[in-house]
C-alpha positions as CSV (number, residue, x, y, z in Angstrom):
1,M,1.5,153.2,194.0
2,E,3.6,155.4,196.5
3,V,7.3,156.5,195.4
4,K,9.9,156.3,197.9
5,K,12.4,159.4,198.1
6,E,16.2,158.1,198.2
7,Y,17.0,161.0,200.7
8,L,15.4,162.9,203.3
9,C,15.3,166.9,203.5
10,I,14.8,168.9,206.7
11,A,10.8,169.2,206.1
12,D,10.7,165.3,205.9
13,I,12.7,165.2,209.1
14,Q,10.4,167.6,210.6
15,G,7.5,165.6,209.8
16,M,8.8,162.2,211.1
17,F,9.8,163.9,214.2
18,G,7.6,166.7,214.7
19,C,10.0,168.8,215.2
20,G,11.1,172.6,214.2
21,K,14.2,173.5,212.0
22,N,16.6,173.6,214.3
23,K,16.1,170.4,215.6
24,A,15.9,168.6,212.3
25,E,19.1,170.3,211.4
26,Q,20.6,169.0,214.4
27,I,19.5,165.5,213.6
28,I,20.9,165.7,210.2
29,R,24.2,166.6,211.7
30,C,23.9,163.6,214.0
31,V,23.3,161.3,211.0
32,K,26.2,162.8,208.9
33,D,28.8,162.6,212.0
34,Y,27.7,159.3,212.3
35,V,28.0,157.9,208.8
36,K,31.6,157.3,207.1
37,D,30.8,158.6,204.0
38,P,27.7,161.1,204.0
39,L,25.8,162.6,201.1
40,P,27.7,165.7,200.3
41,L,24.3,167.7,200.1
42,R,23.7,170.4,202.8
43,G,20.3,169.9,205.0
44,K,19.7,166.2,203.0
45,V,20.7,162.6,204.3
46,L,20.3,159.7,202.2
47,V,17.5,157.3,203.7
48,T,20.2,154.4,204.0
49,E,22.2,157.0,205.9
50,Y,19.3,157.6,208.2
51,E,18.6,154.1,208.5
52,A,21.9,153.2,209.8
53,W,21.9,156.3,212.4
54,K,18.4,154.9,213.6
55,N,19.6,151.3,214.2
56,R,22.9,152.1,215.7
57,P,24.0,150.5,218.8
58,M,23.6,152.7,221.5
59,E,26.4,153.1,224.1
60,R,25.7,152.1,228.0
61,G,24.2,155.3,230.0
62,K,23.8,157.5,226.9
63,A,20.2,159.0,226.2
64,A,19.3,158.8,222.7
65,Q,19.6,162.2,221.2
């Protein structure tokens, strides 16, 4: 049985996106900027916050980050 995490850390983001630490930190900052009341822990985001950011409506003419 797989245990689901409640939050994602830098290492989780690195694994999901195949990126380095700096890019993972940038993604976490983007998620925290998008969410109204983010998890107050440095370097971590709730899975629900990440899902909300991932499924956010994109503005016309803007490239995905």
